[in-house]
DOLORO-672514 format. One record per residue (C-alpha): residue number from 1; x negated, z negated, y. Coordinates in steps of 0.02 Angstrom, whole numbers. Layout:
REM residues N
<pt resi="NUM" x="X" z="Z" y="Y"/>
...
//
This chain:
REM residues 432
<pt resi="1" x="593" z="2834" y="2195"/>
<pt resi="2" x="588" z="2659" y="2221"/>
<pt resi="3" x="569" z="2608" y="2043"/>
<pt resi="4" x="415" z="2714" y="2043"/>
<pt resi="5" x="353" z="2617" y="2209"/>
<pt resi="6" x="384" z="2455" y="2125"/>
<pt resi="7" x="293" z="2499" y="1969"/>
<pt resi="8" x="139" z="2569" y="2062"/>
<pt resi="9" x="134" z="2420" y="2174"/>
<pt resi="10" x="103" z="2309" y="1999"/>
<pt resi="11" x="-9" z="2431" y="1929"/>
<pt resi="12" x="-112" z="2418" y="2075"/>
<pt resi="13" x="-113" z="2233" y="2109"/>
<pt resi="14" x="-272" z="2148" y="2064"/>
<pt resi="15" x="-163" z="1985" y="2028"/>
<pt resi="16" x="-71" z="2064" y="1884"/>
<pt resi="17" x="-162" z="2053" y="1737"/>
<pt resi="18" x="-173" z="2193" y="1600"/>
<pt resi="19" x="-173" z="2155" y="1416"/>
<pt resi="20" x="-367" z="2195" y="1415"/>
<pt resi="21" x="-395" z="2086" y="1563"/>
<pt resi="22" x="-292" z="1940" y="1504"/>
<pt resi="23" x="-416" z="1913" y="1344"/>
<pt resi="24" x="-583" z="1923" y="1445"/>
<pt resi="25" x="-580" z="1749" y="1501"/>
<pt resi="26" x="-562" z="1678" y="1330"/>
<pt resi="27" x="-691" z="1799" y="1263"/>
<pt resi="28" x="-821" z="1765" y="1406"/>
<pt resi="29" x="-818" z="1583" y="1359"/>
<pt resi="30" x="-809" z="1599" y="1172"/>
<pt resi="31" x="-1004" z="1583" y="1153"/>
<pt resi="32" x="-1158" z="1687" y="1148"/>
<pt resi="33" x="-1167" z="1720" y="962"/>
<pt resi="34" x="-1185" z="1905" y="909"/>
<pt resi="35" x="-992" z="1918" y="846"/>
<pt resi="36" x="-921" z="1843" y="1000"/>
<pt resi="37" x="-1044" z="1969" y="1109"/>
<pt resi="38" x="-978" z="2103" y="1013"/>
<pt resi="39" x="-805" z="2066" y="1024"/>
<pt resi="40" x="-811" z="2034" y="1227"/>
<pt resi="41" x="-909" z="2195" y="1249"/>
<pt resi="42" x="-780" z="2292" y="1154"/>
<pt resi="43" x="-649" z="2224" y="1255"/>
<pt resi="44" x="-753" z="2253" y="1413"/>
<pt resi="45" x="-773" z="2437" y="1379"/>
<pt resi="46" x="-577" z="2455" y="1341"/>
<pt resi="47" x="-535" z="2378" y="1506"/>
<pt resi="48" x="-665" z="2490" y="1602"/>
<pt resi="49" x="-796" z="2354" y="1643"/>
<pt resi="50" x="-933" z="2469" y="1592"/>
<pt resi="51" x="-1081" z="2405" y="1670"/>
<pt resi="52" x="-1053" z="2217" y="1612"/>
<pt resi="53" x="-982" z="2292" y="1434"/>
<pt resi="54" x="-1172" z="2365" y="1407"/>
<pt resi="55" x="-1250" z="2195" y="1480"/>
<pt resi="56" x="-1151" z="2117" y="1348"/>
<pt resi="57" x="-1169" z="2229" y="1202"/>
<pt resi="58" x="-1358" z="2235" y="1249"/>
<pt resi="59" x="-1365" z="2033" y="1200"/>
<pt resi="60" x="-1269" z="2069" y="1022"/>
<pt resi="61" x="-1402" z="2209" y="995"/>
<pt resi="62" x="-1548" z="2102" y="994"/>
<pt resi="63" x="-1480" z="2021" y="821"/>
<pt resi="64" x="-1516" z="2106" y="674"/>
<pt resi="65" x="-1353" z="2104" y="563"/>
<pt resi="66" x="-1239" z="2182" y="709"/>
<pt resi="67" x="-1377" z="2274" y="796"/>
<pt resi="68" x="-1312" z="2450" y="737"/>
<pt resi="69" x="-1130" z="2404" y="791"/>
<pt resi="70" x="-1182" z="2356" y="965"/>
<pt resi="71" x="-1297" z="2499" y="991"/>
<pt resi="72" x="-1153" z="2607" y="942"/>
<pt resi="73" x="-1026" z="2517" y="1060"/>
<pt resi="74" x="-1159" z="2550" y="1203"/>
<pt resi="75" x="-1166" z="2739" y="1149"/>
<pt resi="76" x="-977" z="2736" y="1164"/>
<pt resi="77" x="-975" z="2652" y="1345"/>
<pt resi="78" x="-1090" z="2803" y="1396"/>
<pt resi="79" x="-993" z="2939" y="1307"/>
<pt resi="80" x="-825" z="2843" y="1412"/>
<pt resi="81" x="-919" z="2878" y="1563"/>
<pt resi="82" x="-966" z="3066" y="1519"/>
<pt resi="83" x="-1134" z="3069" y="1593"/>
<pt resi="84" x="-1275" z="3148" y="1473"/>
<pt resi="85" x="-1427" z="3044" y="1530"/>
<pt resi="86" x="-1361" z="2873" y="1495"/>
<pt resi="87" x="-1291" z="2942" y="1328"/>
<pt resi="88" x="-1437" z="3010" y="1278"/>
<pt resi="89" x="-1541" z="2844" y="1321"/>
<pt resi="90" x="-1414" z="2750" y="1228"/>
<pt resi="91" x="-1437" z="2861" y="1084"/>
<pt resi="92" x="-1638" z="2835" y="1084"/>
<pt resi="93" x="-1600" z="2651" y="1054"/>
<pt resi="94" x="-1573" z="2695" y="876"/>
<pt resi="95" x="-1727" z="2684" y="760"/>
<pt resi="96" x="-1816" z="2858" y="706"/>
<pt resi="97" x="-1966" z="2812" y="613"/>
<pt resi="98" x="-2060" z="2966" y="549"/>
<pt resi="99" x="-2102" z="2901" y="374"/>
<pt resi="100" x="-1903" z="2861" y="334"/>
<pt resi="101" x="-1808" z="3006" y="391"/>
<pt resi="102" x="-1647" z="2932" y="312"/>
<pt resi="103" x="-1662" z="2782" y="440"/>
<pt resi="104" x="-1642" z="2912" y="581"/>
<pt resi="105" x="-1465" z="2951" y="526"/>
<pt resi="106" x="-1361" z="2855" y="669"/>
<pt resi="107" x="-1474" z="2915" y="805"/>
<pt resi="108" x="-1452" z="3094" y="744"/>
<pt resi="109" x="-1267" z="3067" y="748"/>
<pt resi="110" x="-1270" z="2987" y="933"/>
<pt resi="111" x="-1372" z="3121" y="997"/>
<pt resi="112" x="-1251" z="3250" y="934"/>
<pt resi="113" x="-1119" z="3160" y="1013"/>
<pt resi="114" x="-1218" z="3166" y="1184"/>
<pt resi="115" x="-1259" z="3339" y="1181"/>
<pt resi="116" x="-1068" z="3361" y="1177"/>
<pt resi="117" x="-1052" z="3258" y="1334"/>
<pt resi="118" x="-1158" z="3400" y="1407"/>
<pt resi="119" x="-1083" z="3532" y="1326"/>
<pt resi="120" x="-1210" z="3589" y="1221"/>
<pt resi="121" x="-1138" z="3631" y="1061"/>
<pt resi="122" x="-1291" z="3714" y="989"/>
<pt resi="123" x="-1404" z="3563" y="1018"/>
<pt resi="124" x="-1264" z="3458" y="947"/>
<pt resi="125" x="-1249" z="3578" y="796"/>
<pt resi="126" x="-1450" z="3543" y="758"/>
<pt resi="127" x="-1421" z="3361" y="752"/>
<pt resi="128" x="-1290" z="3373" y="645"/>
<pt resi="129" x="-1377" z="3485" y="512"/>
<pt resi="130" x="-1515" z="3349" y="500"/>
<pt resi="131" x="-1391" z="3198" y="477"/>
<pt resi="132" x="-1294" z="3312" y="350"/>
<pt resi="133" x="-1439" z="3301" y="243"/>
<pt resi="134" x="-1457" z="3129" y="252"/>
<pt resi="135" x="-1262" z="3070" y="219"/>
<pt resi="136" x="-1145" z="3224" y="233"/>
<pt resi="137" x="-983" z="3109" y="206"/>
<pt resi="138" x="-1018" z="2981" y="336"/>
<pt resi="139" x="-850" z="2963" y="438"/>
<pt resi="140" x="-939" z="2939" y="602"/>
<pt resi="141" x="-1032" z="3121" y="557"/>
<pt resi="142" x="-868" z="3193" y="512"/>
<pt resi="143" x="-795" z="3135" y="693"/>
<pt resi="144" x="-937" z="3219" y="783"/>
<pt resi="145" x="-917" z="3382" y="667"/>
<pt resi="146" x="-739" z="3387" y="706"/>
<pt resi="147" x="-773" z="3371" y="901"/>
<pt resi="148" x="-917" z="3514" y="883"/>
<pt resi="149" x="-783" z="3620" y="784"/>
<pt resi="150" x="-661" z="3590" y="915"/>
<pt resi="151" x="-764" z="3634" y="1063"/>
<pt resi="152" x="-805" z="3791" y="957"/>
<pt resi="153" x="-613" z="3841" y="932"/>
<pt resi="154" x="-627" z="3817" y="745"/>
<pt resi="155" x="-451" z="3751" y="707"/>
<pt resi="156" x="-470" z="3743" y="523"/>
<pt resi="157" x="-645" z="3662" y="527"/>
<pt resi="158" x="-618" z="3545" y="654"/>
<pt resi="159" x="-447" z="3491" y="572"/>
<pt resi="160" x="-538" z="3471" y="396"/>
<pt resi="161" x="-672" z="3358" y="484"/>
<pt resi="162" x="-555" z="3259" y="595"/>
<pt resi="163" x="-446" z="3211" y="437"/>
<pt resi="164" x="-600" z="3160" y="338"/>
<pt resi="165" x="-662" z="3046" y="482"/>
<pt resi="166" x="-482" z="2975" y="511"/>
<pt resi="167" x="-480" z="2908" y="319"/>
<pt resi="168" x="-651" z="2810" y="347"/>
<pt resi="169" x="-629" z="2751" y="525"/>
<pt resi="170" x="-505" z="2619" y="505"/>
<pt resi="171" x="-444" z="2535" y="650"/>
<pt resi="172" x="-481" z="2662" y="755"/>
<pt resi="173" x="-395" z="2815" y="824"/>
<pt resi="174" x="-533" z="2939" y="892"/>
<pt resi="175" x="-496" z="3069" y="742"/>
<pt resi="176" x="-295" z="3062" y="787"/>
<pt resi="177" x="-364" z="3094" y="968"/>
<pt resi="178" x="-468" z="3244" y="919"/>
<pt resi="179" x="-330" z="3315" y="816"/>
<pt resi="180" x="-214" z="3300" y="958"/>
<pt resi="181" x="-345" z="3382" y="1082"/>
<pt resi="182" x="-359" z="3516" y="956"/>
<pt resi="183" x="-196" z="3565" y="934"/>
<pt resi="184" x="-154" z="3545" y="1106"/>
<pt resi="185" x="-293" z="3673" y="1122"/>
<pt resi="186" x="-225" z="3808" y="1010"/>
<pt resi="187" x="-49" z="3773" y="1103"/>
<pt resi="188" x="36" z="3686" y="949"/>
<pt resi="189" x="127" z="3569" y="1074"/>
<pt resi="190" x="234" z="3481" y="949"/>
<pt resi="191" x="103" z="3444" y="834"/>
<pt resi="192" x="-9" z="3386" y="971"/>
<pt resi="193" x="111" z="3271" y="1055"/>
<pt resi="194" x="150" z="3187" y="884"/>
<pt resi="195" x="-32" z="3149" y="857"/>
<pt resi="196" x="-47" z="3082" y="1031"/>
<pt resi="197" x="100" z="2969" y="984"/>
<pt resi="198" x="7" z="2919" y="829"/>
<pt resi="199" x="-154" z="2877" y="906"/>
<pt resi="200" x="-57" z="2773" y="1022"/>
<pt resi="201" x="34" z="2680" y="881"/>
<pt resi="202" x="-133" z="2649" y="785"/>
<pt resi="203" x="-214" z="2563" y="954"/>
<pt resi="204" x="-65" z="2514" y="1056"/>
<pt resi="205" x="-115" z="2509" y="1253"/>
<pt resi="206" x="-264" z="2610" y="1228"/>
<pt resi="207" x="-306" z="2654" y="1399"/>
<pt resi="208" x="-404" z="2814" y="1347"/>
<pt resi="209" x="-253" z="2874" y="1236"/>
<pt resi="210" x="-121" z="2832" y="1371"/>
<pt resi="211" x="-241" z="2948" y="1491"/>
<pt resi="212" x="-230" z="3069" y="1363"/>
<pt resi="213" x="-52" z="3079" y="1332"/>
<pt resi="214" x="-1" z="3061" y="1505"/>
<pt resi="215" x="-104" z="3208" y="1558"/>
<pt resi="216" x="-37" z="3303" y="1406"/>
<pt resi="217" x="147" z="3261" y="1481"/>
<pt resi="218" x="110" z="3306" y="1648"/>
<pt resi="219" x="9" z="3460" y="1626"/>
<pt resi="220" x="54" z="3544" y="1444"/>
<pt resi="221" x="247" z="3477" y="1438"/>
<pt resi="222" x="270" z="3488" y="1633"/>
<pt resi="223" x="355" z="3314" y="1635"/>
<pt resi="224" x="291" z="3205" y="1762"/>
<pt resi="225" x="432" z="3083" y="1744"/>
<pt resi="226" x="374" z="3052" y="1569"/>
<pt resi="227" x="206" z="3047" y="1613"/>
<pt resi="228" x="218" z="2920" y="1763"/>
<pt resi="229" x="247" z="2761" y="1633"/>
<pt resi="230" x="114" z="2826" y="1520"/>
<pt resi="231" x="-21" z="2835" y="1674"/>
<pt resi="232" x="50" z="2671" y="1739"/>
<pt resi="233" x="3" z="2583" y="1589"/>
<pt resi="234" x="-163" z="2671" y="1572"/>
<pt resi="235" x="-197" z="2610" y="1759"/>
<pt resi="236" x="-151" z="2430" y="1698"/>
<pt resi="237" x="-254" z="2418" y="1552"/>
<pt resi="238" x="-407" z="2510" y="1627"/>
<pt resi="239" x="-391" z="2450" y="1825"/>
<pt resi="240" x="-440" z="2567" y="1963"/>
<pt resi="241" x="-506" z="2706" y="1852"/>
<pt resi="242" x="-508" z="2847" y="1956"/>
<pt resi="243" x="-456" z="2981" y="1838"/>
<pt resi="244" x="-304" z="2889" y="1785"/>
<pt resi="245" x="-258" z="2855" y="1979"/>
<pt resi="246" x="-279" z="3040" y="2012"/>
<pt resi="247" x="-163" z="3097" y="1862"/>
<pt resi="248" x="-52" z="2955" y="1913"/>
<pt resi="249" x="-49" z="3018" y="2101"/>
<pt resi="250" x="-20" z="3206" y="2041"/>
<pt resi="251" x="144" z="3154" y="1924"/>
<pt resi="252" x="219" z="3054" y="2081"/>
<pt resi="253" x="184" z="3199" y="2185"/>
<pt resi="254" x="270" z="3324" y="2068"/>
<pt resi="255" x="421" z="3200" y="2061"/>
<pt resi="256" x="422" z="3188" y="2244"/>
<pt resi="257" x="355" z="3001" y="2260"/>
<pt resi="258" x="255" z="3057" y="2405"/>
<pt resi="259" x="225" z="2894" y="2477"/>
<pt resi="260" x="160" z="2816" y="2313"/>
<pt resi="261" x="71" z="2968" y="2250"/>
<pt resi="262" x="-36" z="2932" y="2419"/>
<pt resi="263" x="-63" z="2759" y="2372"/>
<pt resi="264" x="-139" z="2808" y="2201"/>
<pt resi="265" x="-245" z="2946" y="2279"/>
<pt resi="266" x="-309" z="2867" y="2422"/>
<pt resi="267" x="-375" z="2729" y="2296"/>
<pt resi="268" x="-441" z="2865" y="2181"/>
<pt resi="269" x="-540" z="2940" y="2333"/>
<pt resi="270" x="-605" z="2785" y="2383"/>
<pt resi="271" x="-681" z="2741" y="2207"/>
<pt resi="272" x="-738" z="2933" y="2171"/>
<pt resi="273" x="-752" z="3030" y="2335"/>
<pt resi="274" x="-841" z="3169" y="2248"/>
<pt resi="275" x="-708" z="3213" y="2120"/>
<pt resi="276" x="-624" z="3369" y="2157"/>
<pt resi="277" x="-462" z="3346" y="2068"/>
<pt resi="278" x="-438" z="3184" y="2165"/>
<pt resi="279" x="-483" z="3273" y="2343"/>
<pt resi="280" x="-358" z="3418" y="2284"/>
<pt resi="281" x="-217" z="3312" y="2247"/>
<pt resi="282" x="-231" z="3198" y="2398"/>
<pt resi="283" x="-243" z="3348" y="2521"/>
<pt resi="284" x="-69" z="3414" y="2426"/>
<pt resi="285" x="9" z="3240" y="2447"/>
<pt resi="286" x="-35" z="3242" y="2627"/>
<pt resi="287" x="43" z="3414" y="2661"/>
<pt resi="288" x="205" z="3361" y="2553"/>
<pt resi="289" x="215" z="3217" y="2676"/>
<pt resi="290" x="191" z="3333" y="2833"/>
<pt resi="291" x="24" z="3250" y="2877"/>
<pt resi="292" x="-62" z="3434" y="2913"/>
<pt resi="293" x="-209" z="3366" y="3020"/>
<pt resi="294" x="-257" z="3241" y="2900"/>
<pt resi="295" x="-250" z="3338" y="2747"/>
<pt resi="296" x="-360" z="3488" y="2806"/>
<pt resi="297" x="-528" z="3361" y="2764"/>
<pt resi="298" x="-488" z="3324" y="2569"/>
<pt resi="299" x="-426" z="3496" y="2563"/>
<pt resi="300" x="-588" z="3589" y="2618"/>
<pt resi="301" x="-679" z="3468" y="2523"/>
<pt resi="302" x="-598" z="3516" y="2371"/>
<pt resi="303" x="-621" z="3685" y="2394"/>
<pt resi="304" x="-812" z="3657" y="2424"/>
<pt resi="305" x="-835" z="3549" y="2257"/>
<pt resi="306" x="-730" z="3682" y="2160"/>
<pt resi="307" x="-704" z="3850" y="2235"/>
<pt resi="308" x="-587" z="3927" y="2103"/>
<pt resi="309" x="-464" z="3788" y="2135"/>
<pt resi="310" x="-310" z="3888" y="2191"/>
<pt resi="311" x="-201" z="3739" y="2214"/>
<pt resi="312" x="-327" z="3682" y="2342"/>
<pt resi="313" x="-321" z="3861" y="2426"/>
<pt resi="314" x="-134" z="3868" y="2430"/>
<pt resi="315" x="-132" z="3679" y="2511"/>
<pt resi="316" x="-268" z="3738" y="2648"/>
<pt resi="317" x="-150" z="3910" y="2673"/>
<pt resi="318" x="-11" z="3789" y="2715"/>
<pt resi="319" x="-110" z="3681" y="2821"/>
<pt resi="320" x="-155" z="3829" y="2927"/>
<pt resi="321" x="19" z="3907" y="2940"/>
<pt resi="322" x="81" z="3742" y="3003"/>
<pt resi="323" x="-60" z="3711" y="3137"/>
<pt resi="324" x="-26" z="3884" y="3208"/>
<pt resi="325" x="-181" z="3966" y="3124"/>
<pt resi="326" x="-82" z="4108" y="3044"/>
<pt resi="327" x="-246" z="4223" y="3047"/>
<pt resi="328" x="-341" z="4091" y="2950"/>
<pt resi="329" x="-197" z="4078" y="2839"/>
<pt resi="330" x="-192" z="4243" y="2765"/>
<pt resi="331" x="-355" z="4240" y="2686"/>
<pt resi="332" x="-329" z="4096" y="2591"/>
<pt resi="333" x="-162" z="4157" y="2515"/>
<pt resi="334" x="-264" z="4309" y="2455"/>
<pt resi="335" x="-394" z="4191" y="2384"/>
<pt resi="336" x="-271" z="4078" y="2298"/>
<pt resi="337" x="-195" z="4247" y="2222"/>
<pt resi="338" x="-367" z="4294" y="2162"/>
<pt resi="339" x="-397" z="4133" y="2087"/>
<pt resi="340" x="-212" z="4120" y="2004"/>
<pt resi="341" x="-158" z="4301" y="1980"/>
<pt resi="342" x="-7" z="4230" y="1858"/>
<pt resi="343" x="64" z="4127" y="1988"/>
<pt resi="344" x="182" z="4220" y="2105"/>
<pt resi="345" x="202" z="4073" y="2228"/>
<pt resi="346" x="50" z="4128" y="2338"/>
<pt resi="347" x="103" z="4299" y="2341"/>
<pt resi="348" x="274" z="4257" y="2393"/>
<pt resi="349" x="204" z="4134" y="2522"/>
<pt resi="350" x="95" z="4272" y="2586"/>
<pt resi="351" x="244" z="4409" y="2590"/>
<pt resi="352" x="338" z="4264" y="2713"/>
<pt resi="353" x="186" z="4248" y="2815"/>
<pt resi="354" x="157" z="4428" y="2831"/>
<pt resi="355" x="347" z="4451" y="2888"/>
<pt resi="356" x="325" z="4322" y="3017"/>
<pt resi="357" x="180" z="4421" y="3084"/>
<pt resi="358" x="286" z="4587" y="3084"/>
<pt resi="359" x="176" z="4656" y="2965"/>
<pt resi="360" x="325" z="4728" y="2836"/>
<pt resi="361" x="231" z="4838" y="2749"/>
<pt resi="362" x="102" z="4726" y="2686"/>
<pt resi="363" x="265" z="4591" y="2649"/>
<pt resi="364" x="330" z="4723" y="2538"/>
<pt resi="365" x="178" z="4759" y="2430"/>
<pt resi="366" x="170" z="4562" y="2394"/>
<pt resi="367" x="351" z="4567" y="2362"/>
<pt resi="368" x="354" z="4710" y="2250"/>
<pt resi="369" x="218" z="4631" y="2145"/>
<pt resi="370" x="341" z="4465" y="2147"/>
<pt resi="371" x="492" z="4566" y="2093"/>
<pt resi="372" x="390" z="4661" y="1938"/>
<pt resi="373" x="358" z="4499" y="1870"/>
<pt resi="374" x="528" z="4414" y="1902"/>
<pt resi="375" x="665" z="4538" y="1954"/>
<pt resi="376" x="798" z="4410" y="1979"/>
<pt resi="377" x="681" z="4306" y="2104"/>
<pt resi="378" x="814" z="4271" y="2247"/>
<pt resi="379" x="699" z="4217" y="2365"/>
<pt resi="380" x="583" z="4375" y="2354"/>
<pt resi="381" x="750" z="4485" y="2335"/>
<pt resi="382" x="828" z="4410" y="2501"/>
<pt resi="383" x="674" z="4449" y="2606"/>
<pt resi="384" x="654" z="4611" y="2525"/>
<pt resi="385" x="828" z="4642" y="2592"/>
<pt resi="386" x="794" z="4575" y="2764"/>
<pt resi="387" x="638" z="4695" y="2775"/>
<pt resi="388" x="742" z="4845" y="2725"/>
<pt resi="389" x="881" z="4799" y="2855"/>
<pt resi="390" x="738" z="4776" y="2996"/>
<pt resi="391" x="681" z="4937" y="2945"/>
<pt resi="392" x="854" z="5026" y="2970"/>
<pt resi="393" x="884" z="5057" y="2772"/>
<pt resi="394" x="1067" z="4978" y="2769"/>
<pt resi="395" x="1097" z="5040" y="2572"/>
<pt resi="396" x="930" z="4956" y="2506"/>
<pt resi="397" x="956" z="4802" y="2615"/>
<pt resi="398" x="1135" z="4774" y="2548"/>
<pt resi="399" x="1075" z="4809" y="2371"/>
<pt resi="400" x="940" z="4673" y="2381"/>
<pt resi="401" x="1038" z="4555" y="2471"/>
<pt resi="402" x="1175" z="4568" y="2332"/>
<pt resi="403" x="1049" z="4538" y="2200"/>
<pt resi="404" x="986" z="4385" y="2287"/>
<pt resi="405" x="1143" z="4317" y="2287"/>
<pt resi="406" x="1161" z="4340" y="2094"/>
<pt resi="407" x="969" z="4301" y="2071"/>
<pt resi="408" x="887" z="4138" y="2019"/>
<pt resi="409" x="797" z="3999" y="2119"/>
<pt resi="410" x="825" z="3921" y="2273"/>
<pt resi="411" x="820" z="4006" y="2454"/>
<pt resi="412" x="929" z="4005" y="2605"/>
<pt resi="413" x="1111" z="4078" y="2546"/>
<pt resi="414" x="1207" z="4048" y="2715"/>
<pt resi="415" x="1071" z="4159" y="2779"/>
<pt resi="416" x="1093" z="4294" y="2649"/>
<pt resi="417" x="1294" z="4278" y="2674"/>
<pt resi="418" x="1254" z="4308" y="2856"/>
<pt resi="419" x="1134" z="4449" y="2831"/>
<pt resi="420" x="1259" z="4529" y="2717"/>
<pt resi="421" x="1398" z="4519" y="2838"/>
<pt resi="422" x="1282" z="4599" y="2976"/>
<pt resi="423" x="1232" z="4744" y="2852"/>
<pt resi="424" x="1427" z="4783" y="2822"/>
<pt resi="425" x="1467" z="4765" y="2997"/>
<pt resi="426" x="1472" z="4955" y="3062"/>
<pt resi="427" x="1357" z="4971" y="3211"/>
<pt resi="428" x="1459" z="4996" y="3380"/>
<pt resi="429" x="1446" z="5156" y="3447"/>
<pt resi="430" x="1438" z="5180" y="3639"/>
<pt resi="431" x="1586" z="5242" y="3742"/>
<pt resi="432" x="1574" z="5388" y="3847"/>
//
């Protein structure tokens, strides 16, 4: 894991200038004419300097020929930030004269996109209808239609709109990204990955695309080692972005680079202390490092922020077990089961805790559900055999342990072999 540590150190070091950062000094010194301000504003947005980008673009918006371009860039900054009120305010900067409805086109399209930030598809559709009456083939409108159709789970409608947008939005990759997200939603993972790659080829080192592809590789492809370099590049090109750091920490955690994960997640938590995913991953990383007391605060905070986070409940159950609070841990395992009924891990952990606390009947109930889902789960089979042996049923114990030794997954094989020896050793009879 040393290479990950080195790469992460470089990614977080403020002295290492990323591609976007290296452009900024020359763009800042290039003069204050509208074209230069627009170029600088776009570079600032890509690098994640959102406040400076808005101030710069407001300067460009004061000039007639580039006013609309600058206003659109301000709106895109707000869309990137993902907060509705600033996005709506940016869109309201576009004119909406009552005596000239056609002049309201940009405002209509922009407001539709802002409503999507707020997840209000019906309100977005209202603005789209008005914009369609003015210019139905505009590529910016088609992009928003694609986004709206995607959120409505309309595969064909979204596909058609995104393809129309891609033809008109030259030099941009928004439509390709939208198609990738669409195919990911519909579990067409090969097509999704292909379109993420196309989007990255169209705009190399775009931090939003790197972030999206890294997230996809981590969560859908379950290939954290492939996600790490993408997320490191995303962080280098948009330094200290909380979501990127959180995902990078998650990927590093999944590959066993726990110390590096902690570095990324602590920085993410500093930048965005109320982001639940950051708190959850930070807690899980501290658990992996065995720092259970430290892990409890961020883990409980994550649960307070998002009560449906099964992974945070599992982490808290682990913390409670390791701090000798077994009676409090069992309800947490049950809460994790309720929130992720298809995940057998919390059921198995609950069974192990029940066995340790001498509740064999409860342990059997958990294990039977695990084995219904996966009859070859070696760890569950071994524990089921151990419980049968303790309950005096040697025949069942032998069967379960033999199945465990032929089963799948990691478990204590030496303990299983010893248990099988004990099962096959006849009990001693007392001499008269």
